[in-house]
Structures are given as structure tokens and as C-alpha cells.
C-alpha positions in Angstrom: 0.0 0.0 0.0 1.2 3.5 -0.8 2.4 5.6 2.1 0.0 8.3 3.2 1.3 11.8 4.0 -0.1 14.7 6.0 -0.8 17.6 3.7 0.9 20.9 4.6 -1.7 23.3 6.1 -1.6 25.8 3.2 -1.9 23.1 0.5 -4.7 21.3 2.4 -6.6 24.6 2.9 -6.2 25.5 -0.7 -7.4 22.2 -2.1 -10.4 22.1 0.4 -11.4 25.6 -0.5 -11.3 24.7 -4.3 -13.5 21.7 -3.7 -16.0 23.8 -1.9 -16.0 26.7 -4.4 -16.1 24.6 -7.6 -19.1 23.0 -9.4 -19.7 19.3 -8.9 -17.7 18.1 -11.9 -14.6 20.2 -11.1 -14.9 19.5 -7.4 -14.4 15.8 -8.2 -11.3 16.7 -10.1 -9.9 18.6 -7.1 -10.7 15.7 -4.8 -8.9 13.2 -7.1 -5.9 15.6 -7.2 -5.8 15.7 -3.4 -6.0 12.0 -3.1 -3.1 11.4 -5.5 -1.1 14.0 -3.7 -1.8 12.5 -0.3 -0.7 9.1 -1.5 2.5 10.6 -3.0 1.7 9.1 -6.4 3.8 11.7 -8.2 3.6 10.2 -11.6 -0.2 10.1 -11.4 -0.3 13.6 -10.0 1.8 14.7 -13.1 -0.6 13.0 -15.5 -3.6 14.5 -13.7 -2.1 18.0 -13.8 -1.4 17.7 -17.6 -5.1 17.4 -18.3 -6.3 19.5 -15.3 -4.6 22.7 -16.5 -6.6 22.5 -19.7 -9.9 22.8 -17.9 -11.9 25.6 -19.5 -13.0 27.0 -16.1 -9.3 27.5 -15.1 -8.5 29.6 -18.2 -10.1 32.6 -16.6 -8.3 35.3 -14.6 -5.3 34.0 -12.6 -6.7 30.6 -11.6 -3.7 28.7 -13.0 -1.2 31.1 -11.4 -2.9 30.4 -8.1 -2.8 26.7 -8.7 1.0 27.0 -9.3 1.6 29.2 -6.3 -0.5 27.2 -3.8 0.0 23.6 -5.1 2.4 22.9 -8.0 5.3 24.9 -6.6 5.3 22.6 -3.5 5.9 19.5 -5.6 7.7 20.8 -8.7 10.8 18.9 -7.7 8.8 15.7 -7.8 7.6 16.2 -11.3 9.5 15.1 -14.5 11.2 18.4 -15.7 9.8 18.2 -19.2 6.3 17.5 -18.0 6.6 20.4 -15.5 7.5 22.8 -18.2 4.6 21.6 -20.4 2.2 22.1 -17.5 3.5 25.5 -16.6 3.2 26.6 -20.3 -0.5 27.0 -19.6 0.3 29.0 -16.4 2.5 31.4 -18.2 -0.4 32.4 -20.5 -2.3 34.0 -17.6 0.4 36.6 -16.9 -0.9 39.9 -18.0 2.5 41.5 -17.9 4.5 39.5 -20.5 7.8 40.7 -19.2 6.9 39.2 -15.9 6.0 36.0 -17.8 9.5 35.9 -19.3 11.0 36.3 -15.8 8.9 33.4 -14.6 10.2 31.2 -17.5 13.7 32.3 -16.8 13.4 31.2 -13.1 11.9 27.9 -14.3 14.8 27.4 -16.8 17.3 27.4 -14.0 15.3 24.7 -12.1 15.2 22.3 -15.1 18.6 23.1 -16.7 19.9 19.6 -16.1 17.2 18.3 -18.5 18.0 19.3 -22.1 14.5 19.0 -23.5 13.0 20.9 -20.6 15.7 23.5 -20.8 15.0 24.0 -24.6 11.3 24.1 -24.1 11.7 26.9 -21.6 13.7 28.9 -24.2 11.0 28.2 -26.9 8.2 29.4 -24.5 10.2 32.6 -23.9 10.8 33.0 -27.6 7.0 32.7 -28.3 6.4 35.6 -25.9 9.2 37.7 -27.4 7.8 37.1 -30.9 4.1 37.2 -30.4 3.6 39.6 -27.5 6.7 41.8 -27.2 7.7 42.0 -30.9 11.3 41.5 -29.8 12.8 39.9 -32.9 16.4 40.1 -31.7 15.8 38.0 -28.6 13.7 35.6 -30.7 16.5 35.1 -33.2 19.0 34.5 -30.4 16.8 31.9 -28.8 16.2 30.1 -32.2 20.0 29.9 -32.8 20.7 28.6 -29.3 17.9 25.9 -29.3 18.7 24.8 -32.9 22.3 24.2 -32.0 21.2 22.0 -29.0 18.5 20.1 -30.9 20.8 19.4 -33.8 23.2 17.6 -31.5 20.5 15.5 -29.9 19.1 12.2 -30.9 15.5 11.5 -31.9 12.5 13.8 -32.2 10.6 15.0 -29.1 7.6 17.2 -28.5 10.1 20.1 -28.1 11.1 19.8 -31.8 7.5 20.6 -33.0 7.2 23.6 -30.8 10.6 24.9 -31.8 10.0 24.5 -35.5 6.7 26.3 -35.1 8.5 29.2 -33.4 11.2 29.3 -36.0 8.8 29.2 -38.9 6.7 32.0 -37.5 9.9 34.1 -37.0 11.1 33.5 -40.6 7.7 34.3 -42.1 7.7 37.6 -40.3 11.2 38.3 -41.5 10.2 37.4 -45.1 12.9 34.6 -45.3 10.9 32.3 -47.6 13.6 29.6 -47.9 14.1 29.2 -44.1 10.3 29.4 -43.5 9.8 26.6 -46.0 12.3 24.3 -44.4 11.3 24.9 -40.8 7.5 24.8 -41.5 7.9 21.4 -43.2 9.9 20.1 -40.3 7.2 21.4 -37.9 4.5 19.5 -39.9 6.7 16.4 -39.7 6.7 16.6 -35.9 3.0 16.8 -35.3 -0.2 15.0 -36.1 -2.2 17.1 -38.6 -5.5 16.1 -36.9 -4.5 18.2 -33.9 -4.7 21.3 -36.1 -8.0 22.9 -37.0 -8.9 22.9 -40.7 -8.4 26.7 -40.9 -4.9 26.4 -39.4 -4.1 23.6 -41.9 -5.3 25.9 -44.8 -3.0 28.7 -43.5 0.0 26.4 -43.3 -0.6 24.9 -46.8 -1.0 28.4 -48.4 2.0 29.9 -46.7 4.1 26.8 -47.5 3.0 27.0 -51.2 4.0 30.6 -51.5 7.3 29.9 -49.7 8.1 27.0 -52.0 7.7 29.4 -55.0 9.4 32.4 -53.5 12.1 30.7 -51.5 15.7 31.3 -52.8 17.4 27.9 -53.2 14.2 25.9 -52.9 14.1 23.6 -55.9 12.9 20.3 -54.3 9.1 20.8 -54.2 8.4 17.1 -54.2 8.4 16.8 -50.4 5.6 19.4 -50.1 3.6 18.0 -53.0 3.7 14.6 -51.3 2.5 16.0 -48.0 -1.2 15.6 -47.1 -1.4 19.3 -45.9 -1.9 20.3 -49.6 -5.1 18.3 -49.8 -6.7 20.9 -47.5 -6.3 23.5 -50.3 -8.0 21.6 -53.0 -11.5 22.5 -51.7 -10.7 26.2 -51.3 -10.4 29.2 -53.5 -6.6 28.7 -53.4 -6.8 25.3 -55.1 -4.9 26.8 -58.1 -1.8 27.1 -55.9 -1.4 23.3 -55.9 -1.7 23.2 -59.7 1.0 25.9 -59.9 3.3 23.9 -57.6 3.0 20.9 -59.8 3.8 23.1 -62.8 7.0 24.3 -61.2 8.0 20.9 -60.0 7.8 19.6 -63.6 9.3 22.8 -65.1 6.1 23.4 -67.2 6.6 27.0 -68.3 3.5 26.9 -70.6 1.3 26.1 -67.6 3.0 28.8 -65.5 2.3 31.4 -68.2 -1.3 30.2 -68.7 -2.0 30.5 -64.9 -0.8 34.1 -64.7 -4.3 35.6 -64.2 -4.5 33.5 -61.0 -1.1 33.8 -59.4 -0.7 37.5 -60.3 -3.6 38.3 -57.9 -1.1 37.5 -55.0 0.9 40.6 -54.5 4.1 38.8 -53.4 4.0 36.6 -56.5 3.3 39.4 -58.9 6.1 41.5 -57.4 8.6 38.6 -58.0 7.5 37.6 -61.5 11.1 37.9 -62.9 12.4 35.7 -60.1 9.6 33.1 -60.6 10.4 33.1 -64.4 14.1 32.4 -63.7 13.3 29.7 -61.1 10.9 27.7 -63.3 13.5 28.0 -66.2 16.1 26.3 -63.9 13.5 23.7 -62.9 12.7 23.1 -66.6 16.4 22.5 -67.3 16.6 20.1 -64.4 13.5 18.2 -65.8 15.0 18.1 -69.3 18.2 16.5 -67.9 16.2 14.1 -65.7 14.1 12.9 -68.6 17.1 12.1 -70.7 18.7 8.6 -70.5 22.1 8.6 -68.8 23.9 7.8 -72.1 22.1 10.7 -74.0 22.3 13.8 -72.0 23.7 16.2 -74.6 21.3 19.2 -74.8 21.6 21.8 -77.5 21.0 25.5 -76.8 18.1 25.4 -79.3 16.4 22.5 -77.4 16.8 24.4 -74.1 15.6 27.6 -75.6 12.5 25.9 -77.0 11.5 24.3 -73.7 12.3 27.3 -71.5 11.0 29.9 -74.0 14.1 31.9 -73.6 16.3 33.5 -76.4 19.2 31.3 -77.4 21.7 34.0 -76.3 20.4 33.6 -72.7 20.8 29.9 -72.5 24.5 29.8 -71.6 23.8 32.1 -68.6 20.9 29.9 -67.5 23.1 26.8 -67.6 25.9 28.6 -65.7 23.4 29.5 -63.0 22.2 25.9 -62.7 25.9 24.7 -62.5 26.8 27.3 -59.9 23.8 26.4 -57.7 24.6 22.7 -57.9 21.4 21.8 -59.6 23.2 20.0 -62.4 26.7 19.0 -63.3 28.2 19.0 -66.8 30.2 21.0 -69.3 29.3 23.7 -71.8 30.6 23.4 -75.3 30.4 27.0 -76.7 31.6 26.0 -80.1 28.9 23.5 -80.8 26.3 25.3 -78.6 25.6 22.2 -76.5 25.7 21.2 -72.9 26.8 17.7 -71.8 25.0 16.9 -68.6 26.4 14.2 -66.2 24.2 14.6 -63.1 21.0 16.3 -61.8 20.3 17.1 -58.2 18.2 14.4 -56.5 14.6 15.4 -55.7 11.5 13.9 -54.2 9.6 12.7 -57.3 5.9 12.9 -58.0 3.9 10.1 -59.6 4.5 11.3 -63.2 8.3 11.5 -62.6 8.3 8.1 -61.0 6.5 6.6 -64.0 9.1 8.1 -66.3 11.9 6.6 -64.2 10.1 3.2 -64.4 10.1 3.4 -68.2 13.8 4.1 -68.2 14.5 1.2 -65.9 12.5 -1.1 -68.2 14.6 0.1 -71.2 17.8 -0.4 -69.1 16.6 -4.0 -68.2 16.0 -4.7 -71.9 19.5 -3.5 -72.8 21.0 -5.7 -70.1 19.0 -8.6 -71.3 20.2 -8.0 -74.9 23.8 -7.8 -73.8 23.3 -11.1 -71.8 22.0 -12.8 -74.9 24.9 -11.4 -77.0 27.4 -12.7 -74.5 25.8 -16.2 -74.5 25.7 -16.3 -78.3 29.3 -15.1 -78.7 30.8 -16.8 -75.7 32.4 -19.5 -77.8 34.1 -17.0 -80.1 35.3 -15.0 -77.2 36.7 -17.9 -75.2 38.6 -19.3 -78.3 40.3 -16.0 -79.0 
């Protein structure tokens, strides 16, 4: 049988008062909490608190701050550090003075500093306040850099990763850093269950990710986003065209891009970056041309590239040089014959159409191997007698 302890007078008085003041349902919760506390069942107390702090009736005023002051603070050294920070994340929200909230988190940080995940989560909570409430971008950036370095050196993925990548993606979106936003937002979605987000929030993530994929400097691998179920939420909205545009970019379909201009030009950010978008899809078109060619036939003429990219022939050499400089392809330019000999194209997450194309090439390769095998069998005698 578990040992039974006498409650400190102030804790006992607080819990009894709450049982008296609360409605029948909540009073039962307070009673259960007191029983677990009395029996020193700290793990069960922790589990109870994790759900208890989410009670709607406790979200008003400073109810959770009082719960911490009169109860949680007396047992915080008995609670798992990460669980303690997750519980107190709800308490912090009730501080009207957000600078005071940051001070509370800083004190908590010193108490859990021996636990890496809890320590990082404290920093993330402070970063959220700096970003969302105090508009302090410098401190937010500092926290992101510190936590990222710690998490990168750790093993596995925890609940802290999701919260961190959400903070980082929000910061980069405010800063207008599309490339970093795209990468961190995708990582955030990879750390959570989409069902925990409302449909409206899913729409927002899908829309902002789509724009970031198009506008992000250095973002040429769109397959990961196209394969993510988050985009399905856009297909039933007025922004369904964005999914179609992403597929056009992924396959380097310049004709589709140009035909969809009446739709994408309604978005101010896209309209303002029309030249950048044109350059980006031209590079993706070149990558797709290289990808579609069999490995033994990757010599592209300037005229072929100009035809597919719809660029003047005299701009093709510069386009290829940009692709080479950014590591999208590898090869050599023959200025005399106006050709490019491609040897490699940057690996990407492929869509179904691209996978089907690869299957066809593998079939052709298998036939070539089979033909060579038959040739060797038929000519083996002649070879061996040489």
C-alpha cells in the first residue's frame, strides 16, 4: 500500500477551498488531485495536472497562477522536468505583464537546466512571448539559434522539436525569409499529427508553404511538399490553383506557368517577384530536361533548351551557368557547338509522373542488359577461343 502523508496546512486549505467553491464536476477533479497528492503518487499527479490545467474554467483570470503558487510549486521537484514545463506553459499564458511571464520562465529554466529537453522548451516558450507579445525579434533570433544548435546535436524527435520549428517558422515568415520558412515549417508538420490542427490552421500552413516554395531562394525540391497531405486541404478552397501551380513548377512546365498568370498574379508577393519566378521555373525546366534524358544521351543543344524554356538562345548559356553554380546539375558547356553535356542532376522527391518516367527508363535499361546477356551467350564460344 502506498504511504499516506499529511498535507501541509496551506496546500490542504487551498485544495479544500477549491473543492467547496467549484461545481460538482470540477470539485471531483480537485478531490482526485488531493487523493493522489496525499498518497505521494507523483507520476499520477503529473498525468492529472497535464489534463487538469486544460480545464476551460481554469483559463479565466489567474486561476492557473494560483494553482501553481499554492500547489504545484510545493511538488515541482517531484515532477518530471519536461512535464513540469509543459504544465507551466499554460500557467504562463495568464500573466498579463508579458515581461513578468518571461521572468517566470527564466526562473523555471534554472530549475530544469539539467534536462536538455525541458531547458530547450523553456527557451522556446520565452521565444514565443518575445515574438508574439513583445515583438522582440532580436531575442527571438538569439533563442532560435541557441535551441537549434542544441537540438541538432541531440538524438530522436521529441515534443520540443515541434514547438521549436513552429516558433522558427513564425519568425522566418515575419522576416520574409521564404527559404528558411519553407524548411522549418515542413519540419514542424513532420513533428505533429495534422489532426491536432483545425482545418483553418491547416489551410494557412498549406497556403504559406506553397508561397514559400515558389518564392524561396534555393528551394528547388518541391516534391516533399507535393507529397504532404497538408496540400489536400487547399483543393476544396479558392486557393486550389496554388497546388496546380506547384506541380507546374516541379515539372518545369513553363507553358502552364504562363497560362496561370491571371490566377497567381492576384497575389501581391508573387506578382512582385515575376522575374524571379520566371528564372526559377526555367532552372527547374532545365533540371527536368536533364532528368528525362537517359544517362547515355544527355547532350542538350542550346536550341532545345531555348525551345522548352521559352528563352532567347543567347540567354541559355547564362541559364546553364546559374544551374551549375547552384549545384542543380553537373556537366560542361561546349560553346563552339552550342551544346551542354549533362552528367548529373540534383536528386529530388519525385511525383507520380516522374516516378512513372523513371520506371520506363528502368524497363529500357533492363532490356539493354538482357540484350547484352543474350549477345554474350551467343558469342561466348568465339570470345573464349580467341
